[in-house]
C-alpha positions as CSV (number, residue, x, y, z in Angstrom):
1,M,42.6,5.2,-23.1
2,R,41.1,8.4,-24.6
3,A,44.7,9.8,-24.4
4,I,46.0,6.9,-26.4
5,A,43.2,7.4,-29.0
6,V,43.6,11.1,-29.5
7,I,47.4,11.2,-29.5
8,S,47.5,8.4,-32.1
9,V,45.1,10.3,-34.3
10,M,47.0,13.5,-34.0
11,V,50.3,11.9,-34.8
12,Y,48.7,10.2,-37.8
13,H,47.4,13.5,-39.1
14,L,50.8,15.1,-38.8
15,K,52.1,12.7,-41.4
16,I,55.6,12.6,-40.0
17,T,57.9,10.7,-42.3
18,M,60.9,8.7,-41.0
19,G,63.1,6.6,-43.2
20,G,60.6,6.8,-46.0
21,T,57.7,5.6,-43.9
22,T,54.9,7.5,-42.1
23,L,55.1,7.5,-38.3
24,L,52.0,5.8,-36.8
25,A,50.6,5.0,-40.2
26,G,47.8,3.2,-38.4
27,G,47.0,6.0,-36.0
28,F,43.6,6.5,-37.7
29,L,42.6,3.4,-35.6
30,G,42.4,5.8,-32.6
31,V,38.9,6.7,-33.9
32,D,37.9,3.1,-33.5
33,L,39.1,3.2,-29.9
34,F,36.8,6.2,-29.4
35,F,33.9,4.3,-30.8
36,V,34.4,1.3,-28.5
37,L,34.8,3.6,-25.5
38,S,31.7,5.6,-26.4
39,G,29.6,2.5,-26.7
40,F,30.9,1.2,-23.4
41,L,30.3,4.4,-21.4
42,I,26.9,5.4,-22.9
43,T,25.4,1.9,-22.8
44,G,26.4,1.7,-19.1
45,I,24.7,5.0,-18.4
46,L,21.5,3.9,-20.2
47,A,21.5,0.5,-18.5
48,D,21.9,1.9,-15.1
49,E,19.2,4.5,-15.7
50,Y,16.8,1.7,-16.7
51,S,17.7,-0.4,-13.7
52,R,17.0,2.6,-11.4
53,T,13.8,4.0,-13.0
54,S,12.5,1.2,-15.3
55,R,12.7,3.8,-18.1
56,I,15.1,5.6,-20.3
57,S,14.5,9.3,-20.8
58,I,15.3,9.9,-24.5
59,T,14.9,13.6,-24.0
60,Q,17.4,13.8,-21.2
61,F,19.8,11.6,-23.2
62,Y,19.8,14.0,-26.1
63,W,20.0,16.9,-23.8
64,R,23.2,15.4,-22.3
65,R,24.6,14.8,-25.7
66,A,23.9,18.4,-26.7
67,R,25.7,19.6,-23.7
68,R,28.7,17.4,-24.4
69,I,29.0,17.8,-28.1
70,L,27.8,21.3,-29.2
71,P,29.6,23.9,-27.1
72,P,33.2,22.8,-27.9
73,L,32.2,22.1,-31.6
74,L,30.7,25.5,-32.0
75,L,33.7,27.2,-30.3
76,V,36.1,25.7,-32.9
77,M,33.7,26.6,-35.7
78,V,33.3,30.2,-34.7
79,C,37.1,30.6,-34.2
80,S,37.7,29.1,-37.6
81,L,35.5,31.5,-39.5
82,P,37.9,34.5,-39.7
83,V,40.8,32.2,-40.6
84,A,38.9,30.6,-43.4
85,W,37.7,34.0,-44.7
86,I,41.3,35.2,-44.9
87,L,43.0,32.0,-46.2
88,L,40.6,30.0,-48.3
89,L,40.2,30.3,-52.1
90,P,36.6,30.6,-53.4
91,S,36.1,26.9,-54.0
92,E,37.7,26.0,-50.7
93,L,35.6,28.6,-48.8
94,E,32.3,27.3,-50.3
95,R,33.3,23.7,-49.3
96,F,34.3,24.9,-45.8
97,A,31.0,26.6,-45.2
98,L,29.0,23.6,-46.3
99,S,31.2,21.3,-44.2
100,Q,30.3,23.3,-41.1
101,L,26.6,23.0,-41.7
102,S,26.9,19.3,-42.4
103,A,28.9,18.9,-39.2
104,L,26.1,20.6,-37.2
105,A,23.5,18.4,-38.8
106,F,25.7,15.4,-38.0
107,I,25.7,14.2,-41.7
108,S,29.3,15.1,-42.4
109,N,30.2,11.5,-43.0
110,G,28.0,11.5,-46.0
111,F,29.1,15.0,-47.0
112,W,32.8,14.0,-47.0
113,F,32.2,10.7,-48.7
114,F,30.7,12.4,-51.7
115,E,33.1,15.4,-51.6
116,L,36.3,13.4,-51.5
117,S,35.0,10.8,-54.0
118,E,34.9,13.5,-56.7
119,Y,37.8,13.1,-59.1
120,G,40.6,15.5,-58.4
121,A,39.2,16.4,-54.9
122,Q,41.6,18.4,-52.8
123,S,43.6,16.4,-50.2
124,G,41.6,15.6,-47.1
125,L,44.4,17.0,-45.0
126,L,43.5,20.4,-46.2
127,Q,39.8,20.2,-45.1
128,P,39.5,21.8,-41.7
129,F,36.3,19.9,-40.7
130,L,36.9,16.5,-42.3
131,H,37.3,15.0,-38.9
132,T,33.7,15.6,-37.9
133,W,32.7,12.5,-39.9
134,S,33.3,10.4,-36.8
135,L,31.0,12.7,-34.7
136,A,28.3,12.2,-37.3
137,I,28.6,8.4,-37.1
138,E,28.3,8.5,-33.3
139,E,25.3,10.7,-33.3
140,Q,23.6,8.7,-36.1
141,F,24.2,5.6,-34.0
142,Y,22.7,7.3,-30.9
143,L,19.6,8.4,-32.8
144,V,18.7,4.7,-33.1
145,F,20.4,2.9,-30.2
146,P,18.7,4.4,-27.1
147,P,15.1,4.0,-28.3
148,L,16.0,0.5,-29.5
149,L,17.6,-0.4,-26.2
150,F,14.5,0.9,-24.3
151,L,12.2,-1.2,-26.5
152,L,14.3,-4.3,-25.9
153,F,14.4,-3.7,-22.2
154,R,10.6,-3.5,-22.2
155,L,10.2,-6.7,-24.2
156,L,13.0,-8.9,-23.0
157,S,15.1,-9.8,-20.0
158,F,18.5,-8.1,-19.4
159,R,20.4,-11.3,-20.4
160,T,18.3,-11.7,-23.6
161,V,18.9,-8.1,-24.6
162,F,22.6,-8.9,-24.3
163,Y,22.3,-11.8,-26.7
164,V,20.3,-9.7,-29.1
165,L,23.2,-7.2,-29.1
166,V,25.7,-10.0,-29.7
167,V,23.7,-10.9,-32.9
168,L,23.5,-7.3,-34.0
169,T,27.3,-6.9,-33.5
170,I,28.0,-10.0,-35.6
171,L,25.6,-8.9,-38.3
172,S,27.1,-5.4,-38.4
173,L,30.6,-6.8,-38.7
174,I,29.5,-9.1,-41.6
175,A,27.9,-6.1,-43.3
176,A,30.9,-4.0,-42.7
177,Q,33.2,-6.6,-44.3
178,A,30.9,-7.1,-47.2
179,L,30.7,-3.4,-47.9
180,T,34.4,-2.9,-47.5
181,N,35.0,-5.6,-50.1
182,V,32.7,-3.8,-52.6
183,H,33.5,-0.1,-51.8
184,S,36.1,0.5,-49.1
185,S,35.6,4.3,-49.1
186,L,31.9,4.1,-48.6
187,S,32.3,1.5,-45.8
188,F,34.8,3.8,-44.1
189,Y,32.1,6.5,-43.7
190,F,29.0,4.3,-43.4
191,P,27.4,4.1,-40.0
192,T,26.4,0.5,-40.2
193,S,30.1,-0.4,-40.9
194,R,31.0,1.2,-37.6
195,A,28.1,0.1,-35.5
196,W,29.8,-3.2,-34.5
197,E,32.6,-1.2,-32.9
198,L,30.2,0.8,-30.8
199,L,28.2,-2.3,-30.0
200,A,31.4,-4.1,-28.9
201,G,31.7,-1.5,-26.1
202,S,28.0,-1.9,-25.4
203,L,28.5,-5.6,-24.9
204,L,31.2,-4.9,-22.3
205,A,28.9,-2.6,-20.5
206,F,26.2,-5.3,-20.3
207,L,28.8,-8.0,-19.3
208,G,30.0,-5.8,-16.5
209,R,26.5,-5.7,-15.0
210,M,25.7,-9.4,-15.7
211,A,29.0,-11.1,-14.7
212,P,31.4,-8.5,-13.5
213,D,34.2,-11.0,-12.7
214,A,33.9,-13.1,-15.9
215,G,37.3,-14.2,-17.1
216,R,39.1,-11.9,-14.6
217,T,41.5,-14.5,-13.2
218,P,44.8,-13.4,-11.7
219,L,46.7,-14.8,-14.7
220,L,44.6,-13.1,-17.4
221,T,44.5,-9.8,-15.4
222,R,48.3,-9.8,-15.6
223,I,48.6,-10.9,-19.2
224,V,45.8,-9.3,-21.1
225,P,46.4,-5.5,-20.4
226,P,50.1,-5.5,-21.6
227,L,49.2,-7.8,-24.5
228,S,46.3,-5.5,-25.5
229,L,48.4,-2.4,-25.3
230,A,51.1,-4.2,-27.4
231,V,48.5,-5.1,-30.0
232,L,47.3,-1.5,-30.2
233,I,50.9,0.0,-30.5
234,W,51.8,-2.6,-33.1
235,S,48.7,-1.8,-35.1
236,F,49.3,2.0,-34.9
237,F,52.8,1.4,-36.3
238,H,52.2,-1.3,-38.9
239,Y,48.6,-0.9,-40.3
240,Q,48.1,1.3,-43.3
241,L,44.7,2.5,-44.5
242,V,45.6,1.9,-48.2
243,G,45.2,-1.8,-48.9
244,M,43.7,-2.6,-45.5
245,Q,40.3,-4.2,-45.2
246,H,39.0,-1.6,-42.8
247,P,36.5,-1.4,-41.2
248,G,36.1,-5.2,-41.2
249,V,37.8,-8.4,-40.1
250,E,41.3,-6.8,-40.1
251,T,40.0,-4.3,-37.5
252,I,39.0,-7.0,-35.0
253,P,42.4,-7.2,-33.2
254,V,42.2,-3.5,-32.5
255,I,38.7,-3.8,-31.1
256,L,39.5,-6.8,-29.1
257,A,42.6,-5.1,-27.7
258,T,40.5,-2.1,-26.7
259,C,38.0,-4.3,-25.0
260,G,40.8,-6.2,-23.3
261,L,42.2,-3.0,-21.8
262,I,38.7,-1.9,-20.6
263,W,37.7,-5.3,-19.1
264,F,40.9,-6.3,-17.4
265,A,41.9,-2.9,-16.0
266,A,42.8,-3.4,-12.4
267,P,44.3,-1.0,-9.8
268,G,47.4,-3.1,-9.3
269,D,48.1,-3.7,-13.0
270,V,51.2,-1.9,-14.4
271,V,49.4,-0.9,-17.6
272,T,46.4,0.5,-15.6
273,R,48.8,2.4,-13.3
274,V,50.6,3.9,-16.3
275,L,47.3,4.9,-18.0
276,S,46.1,6.4,-14.7
277,L,49.0,8.7,-14.3
278,G,48.0,12.4,-13.9
279,P,49.3,13.7,-17.2
280,V,47.7,10.8,-19.2
281,V,44.4,11.2,-17.5
282,Y,44.5,15.0,-18.1
283,V,45.1,14.5,-21.8
284,G,42.2,12.0,-21.8
285,K,40.0,14.7,-20.3
286,L,41.0,17.1,-23.0
287,S,40.6,14.4,-25.7
288,Y,37.4,15.8,-27.2
289,S,38.7,19.3,-27.4
290,L,42.0,18.1,-28.7
291,Y,40.2,16.1,-31.4
292,L,38.1,19.1,-32.4
293,W,41.0,21.6,-32.5
294,H,43.8,19.6,-34.0
295,F,42.4,19.1,-37.5
296,P,41.5,22.7,-38.3
297,I,44.9,23.9,-36.9
298,F,46.8,21.3,-38.9
299,A,44.8,22.0,-42.1
300,F,45.1,25.8,-41.9
301,G,48.8,25.3,-41.0
302,R,49.4,23.3,-44.2
303,L,47.5,25.9,-46.3
304,I,49.6,28.7,-44.9
305,K,52.9,26.9,-45.3
306,V,54.7,27.3,-48.6
307,G,56.3,23.9,-49.2
308,A,56.5,20.9,-46.9
309,P,55.9,21.5,-43.2
310,T,59.0,21.3,-41.0
311,A,59.3,19.7,-37.6
312,L,59.1,23.2,-36.1
313,D,55.9,23.9,-38.0
314,M,54.4,20.7,-36.6
315,A,55.5,21.5,-33.1
316,V,53.8,24.9,-33.3
317,W,50.6,23.2,-34.5
318,V,50.6,20.8,-31.6
319,I,51.4,23.5,-29.0
320,L,48.6,25.6,-30.4
321,T,46.2,22.6,-30.4
322,F,46.9,22.0,-26.7
323,A,46.7,25.7,-25.8
324,C,43.3,26.1,-27.6
325,S,42.0,22.9,-26.1
326,I,42.9,23.8,-22.5
327,L,41.4,27.2,-22.8
328,G,38.3,25.8,-24.5
329,Y,38.0,23.1,-21.9
330,Y,37.9,25.4,-18.9
331,I,36.1,28.4,-20.5
332,V,33.5,26.6,-22.5
333,E,33.4,22.8,-22.3
334,K,33.2,22.3,-18.5
335,P,30.8,25.2,-17.7
336,F,28.4,24.4,-20.6
337,R,28.4,20.7,-19.7
338,F,28.0,20.9,-16.0
339,R,27.0,24.3,-14.7
340,L,24.9,26.3,-17.2
341,S,21.1,26.0,-16.8
342,P,18.9,25.2,-19.9
343,K,17.9,28.8,-20.8
344,P,21.3,30.5,-20.9
345,F,22.7,27.3,-22.5
346,A,20.2,27.5,-25.4
347,T,20.7,31.2,-25.8
348,A,24.5,30.8,-26.0
349,I,24.1,28.0,-28.5
350,A,21.8,30.1,-30.7
351,A,24.2,33.0,-30.5
352,A,27.1,30.7,-31.6
353,L,25.0,29.2,-34.4
354,A,24.2,32.6,-35.9
355,P,27.7,33.5,-37.3
356,V,28.1,30.0,-38.7
357,I,24.8,30.2,-40.6
358,L,25.4,33.8,-41.6
359,F,28.9,32.9,-42.9
360,Y,27.4,30.2,-45.1
361,G,24.8,32.7,-46.4
362,A,27.5,35.2,-47.2
363,V,29.6,32.6,-49.1
364,H,26.6,31.0,-50.9
365,Y,25.2,34.4,-52.1
366,E,28.7,35.9,-52.6
367,I,28.0,38.8,-50.2
368,G,31.1,40.8,-49.4
369,L,33.5,38.6,-51.2
370,G,34.5,41.1,-53.9
371,N,37.9,42.3,-52.5
372,R,38.7,39.4,-50.2
373,M,41.5,38.0,-52.4
374,Q,42.6,41.3,-54.0
375,A,46.3,41.1,-53.0
376,L,46.5,37.5,-54.1
377,E,44.8,38.3,-57.4
378,A,47.3,41.1,-58.0
379,L,50.2,38.7,-57.4
380,Y,48.8,36.1,-59.8
381,G,48.1,38.6,-62.5
382,E,46.6,36.8,-65.5
383,N,46.7,33.5,-63.8
384,E,43.7,32.1,-62.0
385,I,44.3,31.9,-58.3
386,D,41.9,28.9,-57.8
387,N,43.1,25.7,-59.2
388,T,39.7,24.1,-58.8
389,A,38.4,26.6,-61.4
390,L,41.2,25.7,-63.8
391,A,40.4,22.0,-63.3
392,K,36.8,22.7,-64.2
393,Q,37.9,24.7,-67.3
394,S,39.9,21.7,-68.5
395,W,36.7,19.8,-69.0
396,S,35.0,22.5,-71.0
397,L,36.0,21.3,-74.4
398,L,34.4,17.9,-73.8
399,N,31.4,19.5,-72.1
400,G,30.9,21.7,-75.2
401,L,30.5,18.7,-77.5
402,T,26.9,17.9,-76.4
403,D,23.9,19.6,-74.8
404,D,22.6,16.3,-73.4
405,E,25.1,15.9,-70.6
406,E,27.1,18.1,-68.3
407,I,30.5,16.5,-68.7
408,E,32.7,17.4,-65.8
409,S,35.3,15.6,-63.5
410,W,33.0,12.6,-63.0
411,N,33.9,11.7,-66.5
412,A,37.4,10.6,-65.2
413,L,35.7,7.8,-63.3
414,R,33.2,6.5,-65.9
415,P,32.4,7.0,-69.6
416,S,29.9,9.6,-70.7
417,E,26.7,8.5,-72.5
418,Y,27.9,10.7,-75.4
419,G,31.2,8.8,-75.5
420,K,29.4,5.4,-75.5
421,N,26.6,6.1,-77.9
422,D,27.5,8.9,-80.4
423,L,30.0,9.1,-83.3
424,W,32.3,12.1,-82.8
425,F,34.1,11.8,-86.2
426,E,32.5,13.8,-89.0
427,R,34.8,13.4,-92.1
428,D,35.3,10.5,-94.4
429,D,38.9,11.4,-95.4
430,S,40.4,11.9,-92.0
431,E,42.6,9.6,-89.8
432,K,40.3,8.9,-86.9
433,V,42.2,8.9,-83.6
434,L,40.6,7.6,-80.4
435,I,42.3,8.5,-77.1
436,L,41.6,6.1,-74.2
437,G,42.2,6.7,-70.5
438,D,41.1,8.7,-67.4
439,S,41.6,12.4,-66.8
440,L,45.0,12.3,-68.5
441,S,43.4,11.2,-71.7
442,K,41.2,14.3,-71.4
443,D,44.4,16.5,-71.2
444,L,45.8,14.8,-74.4
445,Y,42.4,15.3,-76.1
446,N,42.5,19.0,-75.2
447,A,46.1,19.3,-76.6
448,F,45.1,17.9,-80.0
449,T,41.8,19.7,-80.2
450,L,43.3,23.1,-79.3
451,N,45.8,22.5,-82.1
452,G,43.4,21.0,-84.6
453,K,44.8,23.1,-87.5
454,R,48.2,21.6,-86.9
455,F,46.7,18.1,-87.4
456,P,44.7,18.8,-90.6
457,D,44.4,15.1,-91.6
458,M,43.2,13.9,-88.2
459,E,40.1,13.9,-86.1
460,F,40.1,13.1,-82.4
461,A,37.7,11.4,-79.9
462,R,38.1,10.3,-76.3
463,F,36.7,7.4,-74.3
464,N,37.1,7.1,-70.5
465,L,38.6,4.0,-69.0
466,H,39.1,3.8,-65.3
467,R,41.2,1.1,-63.6
468,K,38.6,0.4,-61.0
469,S,35.8,-0.4,-63.5
470,L,38.0,-1.5,-66.4
471,K,36.1,-4.6,-67.4
472,Q,32.8,-2.8,-67.8
473,N,34.4,0.2,-69.4
474,L,36.1,-2.0,-72.0
475,T,32.8,-3.7,-72.8
476,D,31.2,-0.3,-73.4
477,L,34.2,0.9,-75.5
478,L,34.0,-2.1,-77.8
479,A,30.3,-1.4,-78.4
480,S,30.8,2.3,-79.1
481,P,30.7,3.8,-82.6
482,N,34.0,5.7,-82.0
483,Y,35.9,2.5,-81.5
484,E,34.4,0.9,-84.6
485,A,35.3,3.9,-86.7
486,A,38.8,4.6,-85.2
487,D,41.9,4.0,-87.3
488,T,44.4,4.8,-84.5
489,I,44.0,4.2,-80.8
490,I,46.2,5.9,-78.2
491,I,46.2,4.2,-74.8
492,A,46.8,7.2,-72.5
493,P,45.7,6.7,-68.9
494,R,47.6,7.6,-65.7
495,Y,49.6,4.5,-64.8
496,Y,49.3,3.5,-61.1
497,R,50.7,0.6,-59.2
498,E,48.6,-1.9,-61.1
499,Y,49.8,-0.4,-64.4
500,R,51.1,-3.7,-65.9
501,W,47.8,-5.5,-65.4
502,M,45.8,-2.6,-66.6
503,L,47.9,-2.0,-69.7
504,E,48.0,-5.7,-70.7
505,T,44.2,-5.9,-70.3
506,I,43.6,-2.8,-72.5
507,I,45.9,-4.0,-75.2
508,A,44.3,-7.5,-75.3
509,A,40.8,-5.9,-75.5
510,V,41.4,-3.2,-78.2
511,E,44.0,-4.6,-80.6
512,A,42.5,-5.4,-84.0
513,P,43.9,-5.9,-87.5
514,D,42.4,-2.6,-88.7
515,K,43.6,-0.5,-85.9
516,R,46.9,1.0,-85.1
517,L,47.8,1.1,-81.4
518,L,50.0,3.7,-79.7
519,I,50.9,3.9,-76.0
520,A,51.5,7.2,-74.2
521,G,53.4,7.3,-71.0
522,N,52.7,9.4,-68.0
523,P,53.4,13.1,-68.2
524,T,56.0,14.4,-65.9
525,E,54.8,14.8,-62.3
526,F,56.2,17.3,-59.8
527,D,56.3,17.2,-56.0
528,V,57.5,20.2,-54.0
529,G,55.9,19.0,-50.8
530,G,53.1,20.9,-49.0
531,A,49.7,21.9,-50.3
532,Q,50.6,24.0,-53.4
533,P,51.4,22.7,-56.9
534,I,54.9,23.7,-58.2
535,F,53.8,27.0,-59.9
536,D,51.8,28.3,-56.9
537,W,54.6,27.2,-54.5
538,Y,57.2,29.1,-56.5
539,L,55.1,32.2,-56.9
540,M,54.2,32.3,-53.1
541,K,57.9,31.7,-52.3
542,T,59.4,34.4,-54.5
543,K,56.5,36.9,-54.6
544,D,57.9,37.8,-58.0
545,P,55.5,37.1,-60.9
546,K,57.9,38.8,-63.5
547,N,60.5,36.0,-63.3
548,M,58.2,33.0,-63.2
549,T,59.9,31.4,-66.2
550,D,63.0,30.9,-64.1
551,L,61.0,28.0,-62.5
552,N,61.4,26.0,-65.7
553,K,65.1,25.6,-65.0
554,L,64.4,24.6,-61.4
555,A,61.6,22.2,-62.1
556,P,63.6,19.1,-63.1
557,K,64.8,18.6,-59.5
558,F,61.2,18.2,-58.4
559,R,60.3,15.4,-60.8
560,R,58.8,12.3,-59.2
561,D,61.4,9.6,-59.7
562,K,58.9,6.8,-59.4
563,V,56.8,8.2,-62.3
564,M,59.9,8.4,-64.5
565,A,60.8,4.8,-63.6
566,R,57.2,3.7,-64.3
567,N,57.4,5.3,-67.7
568,E,60.4,3.2,-68.5
569,S,58.4,0.0,-67.5
570,V,55.5,1.2,-69.7
571,R,58.0,1.8,-72.6
572,E,59.2,-1.8,-72.2
573,I,55.7,-3.2,-72.2
574,A,55.0,-1.3,-75.4
575,A,58.2,-2.7,-77.0
576,E,57.2,-6.3,-76.0
577,H,54.0,-5.8,-78.0
578,D,55.7,-4.0,-80.8
579,I,53.6,-0.9,-80.1
580,P,55.1,2.6,-80.6
581,Y,55.6,4.5,-77.4
582,L,54.8,8.2,-77.1
583,S,56.5,10.1,-74.3
584,R,54.3,12.8,-72.8
585,A,57.1,13.6,-70.4
586,D,59.3,14.6,-73.4
587,L,56.6,17.2,-74.4
588,M,57.1,18.8,-70.9
589,C,60.8,18.3,-70.4
590,I,62.5,18.5,-73.8
591,P,65.4,16.0,-73.7
592,G,68.8,17.8,-73.5
593,S,67.3,21.1,-72.6
594,G,67.8,20.9,-68.8
595,E,64.4,22.4,-68.3
596,C,60.8,21.3,-67.7
597,T,58.0,23.6,-68.8
598,V,55.7,24.5,-65.9
599,V,55.3,28.1,-67.0
600,T,54.6,29.4,-70.5
601,K,56.6,32.3,-72.0
602,D,53.7,34.5,-71.0
603,G,54.0,33.5,-67.4
604,L,50.9,31.3,-67.3
605,K,50.7,28.0,-65.4
606,V,50.6,24.8,-67.5
607,M,49.4,22.6,-64.6
608,Y,46.6,23.0,-62.1
609,D,48.0,20.3,-59.8
610,D,51.0,18.0,-59.8
611,V,50.1,16.2,-63.0
612,H,47.1,17.6,-65.0
613,W,47.4,20.2,-67.7
614,T,45.6,23.5,-67.8
615,L,44.1,24.5,-71.1
616,Q,47.1,26.8,-71.6
617,G,49.4,23.9,-70.9
618,A,47.4,21.6,-73.3
619,A,47.6,24.2,-76.0
620,L,51.4,24.5,-75.6
621,F,52.1,20.8,-75.4
622,G,49.8,20.1,-78.4
623,R,51.7,22.6,-80.4
624,R,55.0,20.9,-79.5
625,A,53.5,17.5,-80.5
626,A,52.7,18.9,-83.9
627,E,56.0,20.6,-84.4
628,T,58.1,17.6,-83.4
629,G,56.1,14.9,-85.2
630,W,55.3,13.4,-81.8
631,L,52.1,11.9,-83.2
632,P,53.1,10.1,-86.4
633,A,50.5,9.9,-89.2
634,G,49.0,6.4,-89.7
């Protein structure tokens, strides 16, 4: 069963596309299998210990956990350090070093929740230690569960403890579903939302000691294992994390199927025989090492690859994962877990911790980082190598408006206090233009502000609207002084799947007799596959910074068709409401030119990812807007 869990997770993280769909789109559920198995095995060990000795040694429990968890984890960490030092950009390196410390402290579920919740966060597939969130949840559970179980054993009978765990399982499931309804990302990483999955395994361990033959009739023993395996396979192929209520009620079939396989496993059963085959069992023994190794290898592989990874790339990643796991299993995992005495174990762990901590110190205090990226910086010339730095720069104009707030990327998720409470317009004779939307409205604000002299009769302000908190954002907008003063309102968010509802809601809220409405479509988006935006992809591919403007002729073939189609739908909605439509895509890809501008004439990048404009890009597109009359005067 561990083999099923780890292989499903690995395939899921490969992101293999077939026929426009992702193979094993529900493979993330393999982690939920691990949780059930962990609860089952560890509860059984604790229950048996109490039955034998009338006590549970908490010290010995954590000593066993340290032997099991730390040596393979530290091996992967130490081996990752030189790779990270060579490959990662400054912002990536700092995040990497922090992620290792959070993994060692078993708080990486919290670390990654906050890190990936930041607007514009780098893809999780590029974070080498993102997968340690599940280890953190397990260890947080086991900080509480063994002492609680010991206390319950001292106060209650074995059967009563079972019923208490049943209640706790149900309460945890209810809490998980409630939190998922409110904030699915938080629920995904929150320990109480996963506790019911671990407790489901615990209940099986109790049941196996209270009524070992419960329900194990010949008929059910024949039916349940293949049915359970079928449910798991179906779930791996058909569930998708986006739009799924997970963890919660929709996860129940997967947990029940896992429990069914555990409970009804029997020597003569076909499914049991298949899962007991030598190669399957061997993969199961390697499962912890495979889980630890695969994600850093896949992440570094994606960072190295220029463009989308091929089938050969993925095959190499998988082979390397198995090779490292097998070596680590025999050289580190087994000896440290079963043979090493306490003193040399502790010495070895301390020795492995030292480079991880020193690495973080070097990164944090910028020791020895000076020439690390010298070759890359030479290739990029005047361009910034770190797109995260460019993203931060793109917020600098808004940040410079006030000393009372540090306005950064969070302002793409919620309005600033300055935007809600202060009047940005200063002149009586100007046309006052208020730009509404998320981070893309920030780019448009930058474009106009950097070209202020080209719009002498206009002043500009911005107010953030985010689709996930649109109702509250609109309430704040209507009460703001900038809305009251505005003559022209440009609706300019990024249009996602729910664009029609969002756009209709905004129009209904802001239209007024004294205000002119304009609707701006999405800018052109580009997708070259892989980890790099189009500029970085082309530069890394050609290694020729002198001819970067050639990319402008190549860029149209990488436009995202769905964005272009969505723009046409937005244009139609604007026409239905008799509202002028502004095409941001036309500022980037001038109609009839056969080109899309992703590089300035000076060879500078105009986008820091697939959609957002750098300050250089905003300045260029703002100038075009002024020269072409893109923004008509009111």
